[in-house]
The first five atom37 places (N, CA, C, CB, O) and aatype in JSON, in Angstrom:
{
  "aatype": [12, 0, 16, 5, 14, 1, 10, 0, 16, 13, 7, 10, 1, 10, 7, 0, 13, 10, 19, 3, 7, 10, 10, 0, 3, 10, 9, 0, 9, 9, 0, 7, 18, 1, 14, 7, 6, 16, 7, 18, 7, 10, 19, 7, 18, 0, 19, 13, 10, 0, 9, 6, 10, 19, 13, 19, 15, 0, 19, 7, 5, 16, 14, 7, 12, 1, 19, 0, 7, 10, 0, 19, 19, 1, 0, 0, 3, 7, 1, 1, 14, 1, 13, 7, 17, 19, 10, 0, 1, 16, 10, 10, 10, 0, 16, 9, 10, 14, 0, 10, 9, 14, 3, 1, 16, 7, 1, 14, 10, 8, 3, 1, 0, 0, 7, 16, 10, 12, 9, 1, 16, 1],
  "atom_mask": [
    [1, 1, 1, 1, 1],
    [1, 1, 1, 1, 1],
    [1, 1, 1, 1, 1],
    [1, 1, 1, 1, 1],
    [1, 1, 1, 1, 1],
    [1, 1, 1, 1, 1],
    [1, 1, 1, 1, 1],
    [1, 1, 1, 1, 1],
    [1, 1, 1, 1, 1],
    [1, 1, 1, 1, 1],
    [1, 1, 1, 0, 1],
    [1, 1, 1, 1, 1],
    [1, 1, 1, 1, 1],
    [1, 1, 1, 1, 1],
    [1, 1, 1, 0, 1],
    [1, 1, 1, 1, 1],
    [1, 1, 1, 1, 1],
    [1, 1, 1, 1, 1],
    [1, 1, 1, 1, 1],
    [1, 1, 1, 1, 1],
    [1, 1, 1, 0, 1],
    [1, 1, 1, 1, 1],
    [1, 1, 1, 1, 1],
    [1, 1, 1, 1, 1],
    [1, 1, 1, 1, 1],
    [1, 1, 1, 1, 1],
    [1, 1, 1, 1, 1],
    [1, 1, 1, 1, 1],
    [1, 1, 1, 1, 1],
    [1, 1, 1, 1, 1],
    [1, 1, 1, 1, 1],
    [1, 1, 1, 0, 1],
    [1, 1, 1, 1, 1],
    [1, 1, 1, 1, 1],
    [1, 1, 1, 1, 1],
    [1, 1, 1, 0, 1],
    [1, 1, 1, 1, 1],
    [1, 1, 1, 1, 1],
    [1, 1, 1, 0, 1],
    [1, 1, 1, 1, 1],
    [1, 1, 1, 0, 1],
    [1, 1, 1, 1, 1],
    [1, 1, 1, 1, 1],
    [1, 1, 1, 0, 1],
    [1, 1, 1, 1, 1],
    [1, 1, 1, 1, 1],
    [1, 1, 1, 1, 1],
    [1, 1, 1, 1, 1],
    [1, 1, 1, 1, 1],
    [1, 1, 1, 1, 1],
    [1, 1, 1, 1, 1],
    [1, 1, 1, 1, 1],
    [1, 1, 1, 1, 1],
    [1, 1, 1, 1, 1],
    [1, 1, 1, 1, 1],
    [1, 1, 1, 1, 1],
    [1, 1, 1, 1, 1],
    [1, 1, 1, 1, 1],
    [1, 1, 1, 1, 1],
    [1, 1, 1, 0, 1],
    [1, 1, 1, 1, 1],
    [1, 1, 1, 1, 1],
    [1, 1, 1, 1, 1],
    [1, 1, 1, 0, 1],
    [1, 1, 1, 1, 1],
    [1, 1, 1, 1, 1],
    [1, 1, 1, 1, 1],
    [1, 1, 1, 1, 1],
    [1, 1, 1, 0, 1],
    [1, 1, 1, 1, 1],
    [1, 1, 1, 1, 1],
    [1, 1, 1, 1, 1],
    [1, 1, 1, 1, 1],
    [1, 1, 1, 1, 1],
    [1, 1, 1, 1, 1],
    [1, 1, 1, 1, 1],
    [1, 1, 1, 1, 1],
    [1, 1, 1, 0, 1],
    [1, 1, 1, 1, 1],
    [1, 1, 1, 1, 1],
    [1, 1, 1, 1, 1],
    [1, 1, 1, 1, 1],
    [1, 1, 1, 1, 1],
    [1, 1, 1, 0, 1],
    [1, 1, 1, 1, 1],
    [1, 1, 1, 1, 1],
    [1, 1, 1, 1, 1],
    [1, 1, 1, 1, 1],
    [1, 1, 1, 1, 1],
    [1, 1, 1, 1, 1],
    [1, 1, 1, 1, 1],
    [1, 1, 1, 1, 1],
    [1, 1, 1, 1, 1],
    [1, 1, 1, 1, 1],
    [1, 1, 1, 1, 1],
    [1, 1, 1, 1, 1],
    [1, 1, 1, 1, 1],
    [1, 1, 1, 1, 1],
    [1, 1, 1, 1, 1],
    [1, 1, 1, 1, 1],
    [1, 1, 1, 1, 1],
    [1, 1, 1, 1, 1],
    [1, 1, 1, 1, 1],
    [1, 1, 1, 1, 1],
    [1, 1, 1, 1, 1],
    [1, 1, 1, 0, 1],
    [1, 1, 1, 1, 1],
    [1, 1, 1, 1, 1],
    [1, 1, 1, 1, 1],
    [1, 1, 1, 1, 1],
    [1, 1, 1, 1, 1],
    [1, 1, 1, 1, 1],
    [1, 1, 1, 1, 1],
    [1, 1, 1, 1, 1],
    [1, 1, 1, 0, 1],
    [1, 1, 1, 1, 1],
    [1, 1, 1, 1, 1],
    [1, 1, 1, 1, 1],
    [1, 1, 1, 1, 1],
    [1, 1, 1, 1, 1],
    [1, 1, 1, 1, 1],
    [1, 1, 1, 1, 1]
  ],
  "atom_positions": [
    [[-20.44, -71.26, -34.0], [-20.59, -69.82, -33.88], [-20.84, -69.46, -32.43], [-21.75, -69.3, -34.78], [-21.67, -70.08, -31.77]],
    [[-20.14, -68.47, -31.92], [-20.27, -68.04, -30.52], [-21.61, -67.37, -30.29], [-19.12, -67.08, -30.13], [-22.14, -66.67, -31.16]],
    [[-22.16, -67.59, -29.1], [-23.43, -66.96, -28.77], [-23.18, -65.54, -28.28], [-24.2, -67.77, -27.7], [-22.14, -65.24, -27.7]],
    [[-24.13, -64.69, -28.52], [-24.06, -63.3, -28.07], [-24.28, -63.25, -26.57], [-25.11, -62.42, -28.81], [-25.15, -63.95, -26.05]],
    [[-23.51, -62.42, -25.85], [-23.74, -62.29, -24.41], [-25.08, -61.61, -24.15], [-22.6, -61.49, -23.74], [-25.53, -60.77, -24.94]],
    [[-25.69, -61.97, -23.07], [-26.95, -61.32, -22.69], [-26.61, -60.09, -21.88], [-27.89, -62.3, -21.88], [-26.05, -60.19, -20.79]],
    [[-26.96, -58.93, -22.41], [-26.66, -57.67, -21.74], [-27.52, -57.5, -20.49], [-26.87, -56.48, -22.69], [-28.65, -57.97, -20.43]],
    [[-26.95, -56.82, -19.51], [-27.66, -56.53, -18.27], [-28.82, -55.6, -18.55], [-26.71, -55.91, -17.23], [-28.71, -54.66, -19.34]],
    [[-29.93, -55.85, -17.91], [-31.09, -54.98, -18.03], [-30.95, -53.81, -17.06], [-32.41, -55.76, -17.77], [-30.15, -53.86, -16.12]],
    [[-31.73, -52.77, -17.29], [-31.71, -51.62, -16.39], [-32.07, -52.04, -14.97], [-32.67, -50.54, -16.88], [-31.45, -51.58, -14.01]],
    [[-33.05, -52.91, -14.83], [-33.48, -53.35, -13.5], [-32.37, -54.08, -12.74], [0.0, 0.0, 0.0], [-32.18, -53.85, -11.55]],
    [[-31.65, -54.95, -13.43], [-30.55, -55.67, -12.78], [-29.41, -54.71, -12.43], [-30.03, -56.79, -13.7], [-28.81, -54.83, -11.36]],
    [[-29.12, -53.76, -13.32], [-28.1, -52.76, -13.03], [-28.49, -51.94, -11.8], [-27.89, -51.82, -14.24], [-27.66, -51.68, -10.93]],
    [[-29.75, -51.55, -11.73], [-30.23, -50.77, -10.6], [-30.13, -51.57, -9.3], [-31.68, -50.33, -10.83], [-29.72, -51.03, -8.27]],
    [[-30.49, -52.84, -9.35], [-30.37, -53.69, -8.17], [-28.93, -53.79, -7.69], [0.0, 0.0, 0.0], [-28.67, -53.7, -6.49]],
    [[-27.99, -53.98, -8.62], [-26.56, -54.05, -8.27], [-26.11, -52.72, -7.67], [-25.71, -54.4, -9.52], [-25.38, -52.71, -6.68]],
    [[-26.53, -51.63, -8.26], [-26.19, -50.3, -7.75], [-26.68, -50.12, -6.31], [-26.79, -49.21, -8.66], [-25.96, -49.6, -5.47]],
    [[-27.9, -50.54, -6.04], [-28.46, -50.38, -4.7], [-27.68, -51.2, -3.67], [-29.94, -50.8, -4.69], [-27.4, -50.72, -2.57]],
    [[-27.32, -52.43, -4.02], [-26.53, -53.26, -3.1], [-25.17, -52.61, -2.84], [-26.34, -54.69, -3.68], [-24.74, -52.52, -1.69]],
    [[-24.51, -52.15, -3.9], [-23.2, -51.51, -3.73], [-23.32, -50.2, -2.95], [-22.55, -51.26, -5.09], [-22.44, -49.86, -2.16]],
    [[-24.39, -49.46, -3.18], [-24.62, -48.23, -2.45], [-24.83, -48.48, -0.96], [0.0, 0.0, 0.0], [-24.29, -47.75, -0.13]],
    [[-25.6, -49.5, -0.63], [-25.8, -49.86, 0.78], [-24.5, -50.31, 1.42], [-26.87, -50.97, 0.9], [-24.22, -49.97, 2.57]],
    [[-23.7, -51.07, 0.68], [-22.4, -51.5, 1.19], [-21.49, -50.3, 1.45], [-21.72, -52.47, 0.21], [-20.81, -50.24, 2.47]],
    [[-21.48, -49.34, 0.53], [-20.67, -48.13, 0.7], [-21.14, -47.34, 1.92], [-20.74, -47.24, -0.56], [-20.31, -46.84, 2.68]],
    [[-22.45, -47.24, 2.11], [-22.97, -46.54, 3.3], [-22.57, -47.27, 4.58], [-24.51, -46.43, 3.21], [-22.19, -46.63, 5.56]],
    [[-22.65, -48.58, 4.58], [-22.27, -49.36, 5.75], [-20.79, -49.14, 6.08], [-22.56, -50.85, 5.51], [-20.43, -48.99, 7.25]],
    [[-19.94, -49.14, 5.07], [-18.51, -48.91, 5.29], [-18.27, -47.5, 5.85], [-17.72, -49.11, 3.98], [-17.46, -47.32, 6.75]],
    [[-18.99, -46.52, 5.31], [-18.85, -45.14, 5.82], [-19.27, -45.07, 7.29], [-19.7, -44.16, 4.97], [-18.62, -44.39, 8.08]],
    [[-20.33, -45.76, 7.65], [-20.8, -45.77, 9.04], [-19.78, -46.47, 9.94], [-22.17, -46.46, 9.15], [-19.49, -45.99, 11.04]],
    [[-19.24, -47.6, 9.47], [-18.23, -48.31, 10.25], [-16.99, -47.43, 10.45], [-17.84, -49.64, 9.55], [-16.32, -47.5, 11.48]],
    [[-16.69, -46.6, 9.44], [-15.54, -45.7, 9.53], [-15.8, -44.51, 10.46], [-15.17, -45.19, 8.14], [-14.91, -43.7, 10.68]],
    [[-17.01, -44.42, 10.99], [-17.29, -43.38, 11.97], [-18.14, -42.23, 11.47], [0.0, 0.0, 0.0], [-18.4, -41.29, 12.23]],
    [[-18.57, -42.27, 10.23], [-19.43, -41.21, 9.69], [-20.89, -41.59, 9.89], [-19.13, -40.96, 8.18], [-21.26, -42.76, 9.83]],
    [[-21.71, -40.58, 10.14], [-23.14, -40.81, 10.36], [-23.94, -40.01, 9.35], [-23.55, -40.45, 11.8], [-23.54, -38.89, 9.0]],
    [[-25.07, -40.55, 8.89], [-25.9, -39.8, 7.95], [-26.22, -38.41, 8.5], [-27.19, -40.57, 7.64], [-26.6, -38.27, 9.67]],
    [[-26.08, -37.41, 7.67], [-26.34, -36.04, 8.07], [-25.11, -35.3, 8.56], [0.0, 0.0, 0.0], [-25.11, -34.07, 8.61]],
    [[-24.07, -36.01, 8.93], [-22.84, -35.36, 9.38], [-22.02, -34.87, 8.19], [-21.99, -36.33, 10.24], [-22.13, -35.4, 7.08]],
    [[-21.22, -33.85, 8.44], [-20.33, -33.33, 7.41], [-19.4, -34.43, 6.93], [-19.51, -32.12, 7.95], [-18.77, -35.13, 7.73]],
    [[-19.32, -34.59, 5.64], [-18.42, -35.57, 5.04], [-19.02, -36.93, 4.78], [0.0, 0.0, 0.0], [-18.44, -37.72, 4.03]],
    [[-20.17, -37.23, 5.38], [-20.77, -38.56, 5.21], [-21.04, -38.88, 3.74], [-22.06, -38.66, 6.01], [-20.67, -39.96, 3.26]],
    [[-21.68, -37.97, 3.04], [-22.01, -38.22, 1.64], [-20.79, -38.39, 0.76], [0.0, 0.0, 0.0], [-20.74, -39.27, -0.1]],
    [[-19.8, -37.55, 0.99], [-18.57, -37.64, 0.2], [-17.82, -38.94, 0.46], [-17.66, -36.44, 0.5], [-17.31, -39.56, -0.47]],
    [[-17.77, -39.35, 1.71], [-17.09, -40.61, 2.05], [-17.85, -41.79, 1.44], [-16.99, -40.78, 3.6], [-17.23, -42.68, 0.86]],
    [[-19.16, -41.79, 1.55], [-19.95, -42.86, 0.95], [-19.77, -42.94, -0.56], [0.0, 0.0, 0.0], [-19.67, -44.02, -1.13]],
    [[-19.72, -41.78, -1.2], [-19.52, -41.7, -2.65], [-18.14, -42.22, -3.03], [-19.7, -40.26, -3.15], [-18.01, -42.98, -3.99]],
    [[-17.12, -41.81, -2.29], [-15.75, -42.27, -2.55], [-15.63, -43.78, -2.35], [-14.75, -41.52, -1.64], [-14.96, -44.46, -3.13]],
    [[-16.26, -44.3, -1.31], [-16.22, -45.73, -1.06], [-16.93, -46.48, -2.18], [-16.88, -46.07, 0.31], [-16.44, -47.52, -2.63]],
    [[-18.06, -45.96, -2.64], [-18.78, -46.6, -3.75], [-17.88, -46.7, -4.99], [-20.06, -45.8, -4.09], [-17.81, -47.75, -5.62]],
    [[-17.21, -45.6, -5.32], [-16.32, -45.61, -6.5], [-15.13, -46.54, -6.29], [-15.83, -44.19, -6.81], [-14.69, -47.19, -7.23]],
    [[-14.61, -46.6, -5.05], [-13.51, -47.52, -4.76], [-13.96, -48.97, -4.91], [-12.96, -47.27, -3.34], [-13.21, -49.79, -5.44]],
    [[-15.15, -49.28, -4.45], [-15.7, -50.63, -4.62], [-15.76, -50.96, -6.11], [-17.12, -50.74, -3.98], [-15.35, -52.05, -6.53]],
    [[-16.27, -50.05, -6.89], [-16.38, -50.24, -8.33], [-15.0, -50.51, -8.95], [-17.02, -48.99, -9.0], [-14.82, -51.49, -9.67]],
    [[-14.05, -49.65, -8.66], [-12.71, -49.76, -9.25], [-12.0, -51.04, -8.82], [-11.87, -48.54, -8.88], [-11.49, -51.78, -9.66]],
    [[-11.96, -51.3, -7.54], [-11.21, -52.44, -7.02], [-11.83, -53.77, -7.46], [-11.15, -52.38, -5.5], [-11.12, -54.64, -7.97]],
    [[-13.12, -53.92, -7.26], [-13.74, -55.21, -7.56], [-13.85, -55.49, -9.06], [-15.11, -55.26, -6.94], [-13.6, -56.62, -9.48]],
    [[-14.2, -54.5, -9.85], [-14.29, -54.74, -11.3], [-12.9, -55.04, -11.86], [-14.92, -53.52, -12.04], [-12.75, -55.89, -12.73]],
    [[-11.88, -54.34, -11.36], [-10.51, -54.62, -11.8], [-10.05, -56.02, -11.41], [-9.55, -53.58, -11.22], [-9.44, -56.73, -12.21]],
    [[-10.36, -56.41, -10.18], [-9.85, -57.67, -9.65], [-10.62, -58.9, -10.12], [-9.86, -57.63, -8.15], [-10.03, -59.91, -10.49]],
    [[-11.95, -58.8, -10.11], [-12.75, -60.0, -10.4], [-13.85, -59.79, -11.44], [-13.38, -60.5, -9.13], [-14.61, -60.71, -11.75]],
    [[-13.94, -58.58, -11.98], [-14.91, -58.33, -13.04], [-16.32, -58.02, -12.57], [0.0, 0.0, 0.0], [-17.22, -57.86, -13.4]],
    [[-16.53, -57.93, -11.27], [-17.86, -57.61, -10.76], [-17.76, -57.1, -9.33], [-18.79, -58.83, -10.83], [-16.89, -57.52, -8.56]],
    [[-18.67, -56.19, -8.99], [-18.77, -55.7, -7.62], [-19.62, -56.69, -6.82], [-19.39, -54.26, -7.58], [-20.23, -57.58, -7.41]],
    [[-19.66, -56.55, -5.5], [-20.56, -57.41, -4.73], [-22.02, -57.3, -5.21], [-20.48, -57.05, -3.24], [-22.72, -58.31, -5.29]],
    [[-22.46, -56.09, -5.52], [-23.83, -55.93, -6.01], [-24.05, -56.62, -7.35], [0.0, 0.0, 0.0], [-25.1, -57.23, -7.57]],
    [[-23.07, -56.54, -8.23], [-23.18, -57.23, -9.52], [-23.24, -58.74, -9.3], [-21.98, -56.87, -10.44], [-23.98, -59.45, -9.99]],
    [[-22.46, -59.22, -8.35], [-22.47, -60.67, -8.07], [-23.86, -61.11, -7.6], [-21.41, -61.02, -7.0], [-24.38, -62.13, -8.06]],
    [[-24.44, -60.33, -6.69], [-25.79, -60.65, -6.2], [-26.8, -60.63, -7.35], [-26.22, -59.64, -5.11], [-27.68, -61.49, -7.41]],
    [[-26.67, -59.67, -8.25], [-27.61, -59.53, -9.37], [-27.3, -60.46, -10.54], [-27.6, -58.1, -9.86], [-28.09, -60.54, -11.48]],
    [[-26.17, -61.16, -10.49], [-25.81, -62.06, -11.59], [-25.27, -61.32, -12.79], [0.0, 0.0, 0.0], [-25.61, -61.64, -13.93]],
    [[-24.41, -60.32, -12.55], [-23.85, -59.49, -13.62], [-22.33, -59.49, -13.55], [-24.39, -58.05, -13.54], [-21.75, -59.82, -12.51]],
    [[-21.69, -59.13, -14.65], [-20.25, -58.97, -14.69], [-19.9, -57.97, -15.77], [-19.54, -60.34, -14.94], [-20.67, -57.76, -16.71]],
    [[-18.74, -57.34, -15.65], [-18.23, -56.41, -16.65], [-17.14, -57.12, -17.45], [-17.67, -55.09, -16.0], [-16.21, -57.68, -16.88]],
    [[-17.28, -57.1, -18.77], [-16.31, -57.74, -19.66], [-15.94, -56.78, -20.79], [-16.88, -59.07, -20.23], [-16.65, -55.81, -21.06]],
    [[-14.82, -57.09, -21.45], [-14.44, -56.32, -22.64], [-15.4, -56.66, -23.76], [-12.96, -56.6, -23.06], [-15.72, -57.83, -23.98]],
    [[-15.86, -55.66, -24.46], [-16.79, -55.87, -25.57], [-16.12, -56.66, -26.69], [-17.31, -54.54, -26.1], [-16.79, -57.44, -27.37]],
    [[-14.83, -56.47, -26.89], [-14.13, -57.09, -28.01], [-14.01, -58.6, -27.88], [-12.76, -56.5, -28.14], [-14.15, -59.32, -28.87]],
    [[-13.76, -59.1, -26.66], [-13.48, -60.53, -26.54], [-14.11, -61.21, -25.33], [-12.02, -60.74, -26.5], [-13.89, -62.41, -25.13]],
    [[-14.87, -60.49, -24.51], [-15.54, -61.1, -23.37], [-14.65, -61.38, -22.17], [0.0, 0.0, 0.0], [-15.08, -62.01, -21.21]],
    [[-13.41, -60.92, -22.22], [-12.49, -61.12, -21.1], [-12.6, -59.97, -20.11], [-11.03, -61.26, -21.61], [-13.24, -58.95, -20.39]],
    [[-11.96, -60.14, -18.94], [-11.98, -59.09, -17.93], [-11.26, -57.87, -18.46], [-11.32, -59.58, -16.6], [-10.18, -57.99, -19.04]],
    [[-11.83, -56.67, -18.27], [-11.18, -55.45, -18.76], [-9.91, -55.13, -17.98], [-12.14, -54.26, -18.66], [-9.78, -55.47, -16.81]],
    [[-8.99, -54.49, -18.65], [-7.73, -54.08, -18.03], [-7.98, -52.89, -17.1], [-6.67, -53.71, -19.1], [-8.96, -52.16, -17.24]],
    [[-7.05, -52.73, -16.14], [-7.21, -51.71, -15.1], [-7.44, -50.31, -15.68], [-5.99, -51.69, -14.21], [-8.32, -49.59, -15.21]],
    [[-6.68, -49.91, -16.68], [-6.82, -48.57, -17.25], [-8.22, -48.29, -17.76], [0.0, 0.0, 0.0], [-8.75, -47.19, -17.61]],
    [[-8.82, -49.31, -18.38], [-10.17, -49.13, -18.9], [-11.21, -49.15, -17.78], [-10.5, -50.23, -19.92], [-12.22, -48.45, -17.86]],
    [[-10.95, -49.94, -16.75], [-11.85, -49.92, -15.58], [-11.77, -48.57, -14.89], [-11.49, -51.07, -14.59], [-12.78, -48.04, -14.44]],
    [[-10.56, -48.01, -14.81], [-10.39, -46.68, -14.22], [-11.16, -45.64, -15.04], [-8.89, -46.3, -14.14], [-11.86, -44.8, -14.47]],
    [[-11.03, -45.68, -16.36], [-11.76, -44.73, -17.21], [-13.27, -44.9, -17.03], [-11.37, -44.93, -18.69], [-14.0, -43.92, -16.95]],
    [[-13.73, -46.15, -16.98], [-15.15, -46.44, -16.8], [-15.63, -45.89, -15.46], [-15.41, -47.96, -16.87], [-16.72, -45.3, -15.38]],
    [[-14.82, -46.08, -14.4], [-15.19, -45.61, -13.07], [-15.22, -44.09, -13.0], [-14.22, -46.16, -12.02], [-16.13, -43.51, -12.4]],
    [[-14.25, -43.43, -13.62], [-14.24, -41.97, -13.63], [-15.45, -41.41, -14.37], [-12.95, -41.45, -14.28], [-16.04, -40.42, -13.95]],
    [[-15.82, -42.05, -15.47], [-17.03, -41.63, -16.17], [-18.27, -41.9, -15.33], [-17.15, -42.35, -17.53], [-19.19, -41.08, -15.28]],
    [[-18.3, -43.03, -14.67], [-19.41, -43.35, -13.78], [-19.53, -42.33, -12.66], [-19.24, -44.77, -13.19], [-20.64, -42.0, -12.22]],
    [[-18.38, -41.82, -12.2], [-18.37, -40.83, -11.12], [-19.11, -39.55, -11.49], [-16.94, -40.49, -10.75], [-19.63, -38.86, -10.62]],
    [[-19.16, -39.25, -12.77], [-19.87, -38.04, -13.2], [-21.38, -38.26, -13.31], [-19.33, -37.56, -14.54], [-22.13, -37.32, -13.55]],
    [[-21.83, -39.48, -13.14], [-23.22, -39.93, -13.09], [-23.91, -39.9, -14.46], [-24.0, -39.08, -12.12], [-24.52, -40.9, -14.86]],
    [[-23.84, -38.8, -15.17], [-24.58, -38.65, -16.41], [-24.32, -39.76, -17.43], [-24.25, -37.34, -17.03], [-25.29, -40.24, -18.02]],
    [[-23.07, -40.19, -17.69], [-22.87, -41.25, -18.68], [-23.63, -42.54, -18.37], [-21.4, -41.55, -18.8], [-24.02, -43.27, -19.28]],
    [[-23.83, -42.83, -17.1], [-24.57, -44.03, -16.72], [-26.05, -43.92, -17.08], [-24.41, -44.3, -15.22], [-26.75, -44.93, -17.15]],
    [[-26.52, -42.71, -17.3], [-27.94, -42.48, -17.61], [-28.22, -42.31, -19.09], [-28.42, -41.27, -16.87], [-29.35, -42.04, -19.48]],
    [[-27.18, -42.45, -19.92], [-27.35, -42.27, -21.37], [-27.08, -43.6, -22.07], [-26.4, -41.16, -21.9], [-25.94, -43.89, -22.43]],
    [[-28.14, -44.41, -22.28], [-27.95, -45.69, -22.96], [-28.1, -45.55, -24.48], [-28.96, -46.71, -22.43], [-28.71, -44.6, -24.98]],
    [[-27.52, -46.52, -25.2], [-27.77, -46.59, -26.63], [-29.03, -47.44, -26.85], [-26.53, -47.19, -27.41], [-29.72, -47.77, -25.88]],
    [[-29.32, -47.78, -28.07], [-30.56, -48.51, -28.34], [-30.57, -49.92, -27.76], [-30.79, -48.59, -29.82], [-31.64, -50.51, -27.6]],
    [[-29.37, -50.47, -27.44], [-29.3, -51.8, -26.83], [-29.35, -51.75, -25.31], [-28.04, -52.5, -27.27], [-29.42, -52.78, -24.65]],
    [[-29.32, -50.53, -24.74], [-29.33, -50.36, -23.3], [-27.95, -50.22, -22.69], [0.0, 0.0, 0.0], [-27.81, -50.14, -21.47]],
    [[-26.92, -50.2, -23.53], [-25.54, -50.08, -23.06], [-25.22, -48.62, -22.78], [-24.54, -50.67, -24.11], [-25.25, -47.79, -23.69]],
    [[-24.91, -48.27, -21.5], [-24.67, -46.87, -21.15], [-23.36, -46.32, -21.72], [-24.65, -46.72, -19.65], [-22.47, -47.07, -22.11]],
    [[-23.28, -45.01, -21.75], [-22.14, -44.31, -22.33], [-20.82, -44.68, -21.66], [-22.36, -42.81, -22.23], [-19.81, -44.83, -22.35]],
    [[-20.79, -44.84, -20.33], [-19.53, -45.16, -19.67], [-19.0, -46.54, -20.09], [-19.7, -45.11, -18.14], [-17.79, -46.74, -20.14]],
    [[-19.89, -47.47, -20.38], [-19.46, -48.78, -20.89], [-18.99, -48.68, -22.34], [-20.6, -49.8, -20.77], [-17.99, -49.28, -22.71]],
    [[-19.71, -47.93, -23.14], [-19.29, -47.77, -24.55], [-17.92, -47.1, -24.62], [-20.33, -46.94, -25.35], [-17.06, -47.54, -25.39]],
    [[-17.71, -46.05, -23.84], [-16.44, -45.32, -23.89], [-15.27, -46.19, -23.42], [-16.52, -44.06, -23.03], [-14.15, -46.04, -23.92]],
    [[-15.51, -47.09, -22.48], [-14.45, -47.94, -21.95], [-14.32, -49.26, -22.72], [-14.7, -48.24, -20.49], [-13.45, -50.07, -22.41]],
    [[-15.17, -49.46, -23.71], [-15.11, -50.7, -24.48], [-15.55, -51.91, -23.68], [0.0, 0.0, 0.0], [-15.05, -53.02, -23.89]],
    [[-16.49, -51.7, -22.75], [-16.95, -52.79, -21.9], [-18.44, -53.05, -22.08], [-16.65, -52.48, -20.43], [-19.17, -52.23, -22.63]],
    [[-18.85, -54.2, -21.61], [-20.26, -54.59, -21.56], [-20.54, -55.06, -20.14], [-20.59, -55.71, -22.61], [-19.67, -55.64, -19.49]],
    [[-21.74, -54.81, -19.66], [-22.18, -55.45, -18.43], [-23.14, -56.55, -18.88], [-22.87, -54.41, -17.41], [-24.18, -56.29, -19.49]],
    [[-22.76, -57.78, -18.57], [-23.52, -58.93, -19.04], [-24.15, -59.69, -17.88], [-22.64, -59.85, -19.85], [-23.75, -59.57, -16.73]],
    [[-25.16, -60.48, -18.24], [-25.78, -61.38, -17.27], [-24.93, -62.65, -17.19], [-27.27, -61.7, -17.66], [-24.51, -63.19, -18.21]],
    [[-24.7, -63.11, -15.98], [-23.91, -64.33, -15.81], [-24.78, -65.55, -15.52], [-22.92, -64.14, -14.69], [-24.28, -66.68, -15.47]],
    [[-26.03, -65.33, -15.34], [-26.97, -66.46, -15.1], [-28.31, -66.16, -15.67], [-27.11, -66.76, -13.6], [-29.22, -66.98, -15.57]]
  ]
}
């Protein structure tokens, strides 16, 4: 019998988010934007979402998720989610609210809607 995946905790998700957020800010600064300048927040936000989309699509985890020991998988079979579902998950994440609405297991709305789980890898 297959073992159940260990779902990511809120604390681990938050840690991954913070690492990815810092990376997005660093990229925005390297691109020439400075905190407080017009466009800085929007560029940082767009970079954060691009990190989410590109890395989860390509390898199943963002740099922050890797640091935190997390990965995104399909709920149905534990495999890497397809691009369309990662795109849907990222667009829902972009609205922020779905990430803040967990079910009783702690799985947020954007993961439920995309048929994904964020699991612990270690």
